[in-house]
C-alpha positions in Angstrom: -23.3 -103.6 14.8 -24.7 -102.1 18.0 -23.8 -98.8 19.4 -24.8 -98.1 23.1 -25.2 -94.7 24.7 -25.7 -94.9 28.6 -26.3 -91.7 30.8 -23.5 -90.5 33.1 -25.4 -89.8 36.4 -22.6 -87.5 37.7 -23.3 -84.7 35.0 -26.7 -83.5 33.7 -26.5 -84.3 30.0 -23.2 -86.3 29.6 -23.5 -89.7 28.0 -21.0 -92.5 27.5 -20.9 -93.9 24.0 -19.8 -97.4 23.5 -18.7 -98.3 19.9 -17.1 -101.9 19.8 -14.2 -101.7 22.0 -14.1 -97.8 22.1 -15.4 -95.4 24.9 -16.0 -91.9 24.8 -18.3 -89.3 26.1 -20.9 -86.8 24.5 -22.3 -83.9 26.3 -24.1 -80.4 25.4 -22.3 -77.1 25.5 -22.7 -75.2 28.5 -25.0 -72.8 26.8 -27.2 -75.9 26.1 -27.3 -76.9 29.8 -24.6 -79.5 29.6 -20.9 -79.4 31.0 -19.2 -79.5 27.6 -17.6 -83.0 29.0 -17.4 -84.1 25.2 -18.4 -83.3 21.9 -22.2 -82.7 21.0 -23.9 -84.9 18.7 -23.6 -82.2 15.9 -19.9 -82.3 16.6 -19.8 -86.0 16.1 -21.9 -85.6 13.0 -19.3 -83.1 11.6 -16.4 -85.1 12.8 -17.8 -88.3 11.0 -17.6 -86.3 7.7 -14.1 -85.0 8.5 -12.6 -88.0 9.6 -14.2 -90.0 6.6 -12.6 -87.4 4.1 -9.2 -87.9 5.8 -9.3 -91.6 5.8 -10.6 -91.7 2.3 -7.7 -89.3 1.1 -4.9 -91.6 2.7 -6.5 -94.8 1.5 -6.7 -93.3 -2.0 -3.1 -91.9 -2.0 -1.7 -95.2 -0.7 -3.7 -97.2 -3.5 -2.4 -95.0 -6.3 1.0 -94.3 -5.0 0.6 -90.7 -4.4 3.3 -89.1 -2.1 0.9 -87.8 0.5 2.6 -87.1 3.8 -0.2 -85.6 5.7 -3.7 -84.5 5.6 -5.6 -82.3 7.9 -9.3 -81.6 7.6 -11.0 -78.7 9.1 -14.7 -77.9 9.1 -16.9 -74.9 9.6 -20.5 -75.5 10.6 -23.2 -73.1 9.7 -26.3 -74.4 11.4 -28.2 -71.0 11.2 -30.9 -72.5 8.7 -31.0 -76.0 10.2 -34.7 -75.5 11.2 -35.4 -74.6 7.7 -33.8 -77.9 6.4 -30.5 -76.4 5.4 -27.1 -77.4 7.3 -24.1 -76.2 5.8 -20.5 -77.7 6.3 -17.6 -76.1 4.7 -14.6 -78.4 4.6 -11.0 -77.5 3.9 -8.3 -80.1 3.0 -4.7 -79.3 4.0 -2.4 -81.8 1.9 1.2 -82.1 2.4 3.7 -83.9 0.5 5.5 -83.6 -3.0 2.3 -83.3 -4.7 1.5 -82.2 -8.4 -1.4 -80.0 -9.1 -3.2 -83.0 -10.6 -2.4 -85.2 -7.7 -3.9 -82.6 -5.5 -7.0 -82.5 -7.7 -7.4 -86.1 -7.6 -7.2 -86.2 -3.8 -9.9 -83.7 -3.6 -12.1 -85.7 -5.9 -11.7 -88.8 -3.7 -12.5 -86.8 -0.7 -15.8 -85.6 -2.2 -16.6 -89.3 -2.8 -16.1 -90.5 0.8 -18.9 -92.7 2.1 -20.0 -90.4 4.9 -20.3 -87.5 2.3 -22.5 -89.8 0.2 -24.7 -90.8 3.1 -25.2 -87.1 4.1 -25.7 -85.6 0.7 -27.4 -88.3 -1.5 -28.9 -91.3 0.4 -32.3 -91.3 2.2 -31.8 -92.5 5.8 -34.6 -94.1 7.4 -34.9 -94.1 11.3 -37.1 -96.1 13.5 -37.2 -95.4 17.3 -38.8 -97.8 19.6 -38.9 -98.4 23.4 -36.9 -101.3 24.7 
């Protein structure tokens, strides 16, 4: 899969992201010199984790016939030590439905095993960057 990111000439830092048939913008905050015309790359990174956890919980609940009605995920970022190699994300799952404590614990365990969580926490990612 190829993801394309093209600069939007109308704003100083805004870029348009193309993922398959999906198009959205990314930008820096005003404090970073952008126009806040879209989520920042850090926002997208955090959103990838949040959305993966939500999708994983829904998939797991359906597979196990757990009566989950809704899942909401909130995430708090602490990037204060990012330059020292520590990037903290505190994720909170809000589950609704007629769930037992055991089912809630089972869904929490499933969320902790989502693929993006694994990528962020236990996989070495190798990146190469070249000029085209």
